[in-house]
C-alpha positions as CSV (number, residue, x, y, z in Angstrom):
1,M,3.4,-12.3,2.4
2,T,6.1,-10.2,3.8
3,L,5.9,-6.3,3.7
4,D,8.6,-6.0,0.7
5,E,6.4,-8.0,-1.1
6,I,3.2,-6.3,-0.5
7,Q,5.2,-2.9,-0.9
8,Q,6.4,-4.3,-4.5
9,G,2.3,-5.1,-5.3
10,V,1.8,-1.3,-4.6
11,L,4.6,-0.2,-6.3
12,N,3.0,-2.4,-9.6
13,H,-0.6,-1.4,-9.3
14,W,0.7,2.5,-9.1
15,L,2.6,1.9,-12.1
16,V,-0.1,0.0,-14.1
17,Q,-3.1,1.9,-13.0
18,H,-2.0,5.2,-11.9
19,R,1.4,5.8,-13.6
20,K,0.3,9.5,-14.0
21,A,-0.2,10.3,-10.8
22,L,2.9,7.9,-9.4
23,F,5.1,10.3,-11.1
24,R,4.1,13.8,-9.5
25,L,5.4,12.0,-6.4
26,T,9.3,12.2,-5.8
27,P,11.0,8.6,-5.8
28,V,11.5,9.1,-1.7
29,Q,8.2,9.9,-1.8
30,I,6.8,6.6,-3.6
31,Q,9.1,4.4,-1.5
32,S,7.8,6.1,1.7
33,E,4.0,5.9,0.6
34,S,4.1,2.6,-0.7
35,M,5.7,1.3,2.5
36,G,3.1,2.9,4.5
37,S,0.4,1.3,2.3
38,A,2.2,-2.0,2.7
39,R,2.6,-1.7,6.5
40,L,-1.5,-0.8,6.7
41,A,-2.3,-3.8,4.7
42,R,-0.1,-6.7,6.7
43,Q,-1.3,-5.0,9.9
44,E,-4.9,-5.7,8.6
45,M,-4.1,-9.0,7.3
46,D,-2.5,-9.6,10.9
47,S,-5.8,-8.9,12.8
48,L,-7.9,-10.8,10.0
49,I,-5.9,-13.9,11.0
50,A,-6.1,-13.3,14.8
51,I,-9.7,-13.6,14.6
52,G,-9.6,-16.5,12.6
53,L,-9.2,-16.1,8.9
54,D,-7.1,-18.3,7.0
55,K,-3.8,-16.3,5.2
56,A,-5.5,-16.5,1.9
57,T,-8.6,-15.0,3.0
58,A,-7.2,-12.6,5.3
59,W,-4.8,-11.2,2.6
60,S,-7.8,-10.9,0.0
61,E,-9.5,-8.6,2.3
62,A,-6.4,-6.6,3.1
63,M,-5.2,-6.3,-0.3
64,W,-8.3,-3.7,-1.1
65,L,-6.3,-1.1,1.3
66,V,-3.2,-1.2,-1.2
67,L,-5.6,-1.0,-4.6
68,Q,-6.0,2.5,-4.5
69,A,-4.4,5.6,-6.1
70,P,-1.0,6.6,-4.8
71,P,-1.3,9.6,-2.6
72,T,-1.0,13.1,-4.2
73,P,2.3,15.3,-3.7
74,E,-0.3,17.9,-1.8
75,E,-1.6,14.8,0.4
76,V,2.0,13.8,1.2
77,D,3.3,17.1,2.2
78,E,0.1,17.5,4.7
79,G,1.2,14.2,6.1
80,A,4.3,15.4,6.8
81,G,3.3,18.6,8.7
């Protein structure tokens, strides 16, 4: 999966499961945080592939990193400082 595909999956998950929390963030924060989650998942997936897992299994393990709620505005502000 590409970063863009993973990011889209993150955004879809947030929209379906965490709509209220998502709309507490600005559009710029949403894009930044969703791409950060996508990068983390992709790095985990690549690490799992490097130790011998196939792509499908690696993705099924790494996707749990992105199946969480978006950060709160306070968490985003803490990360920026």
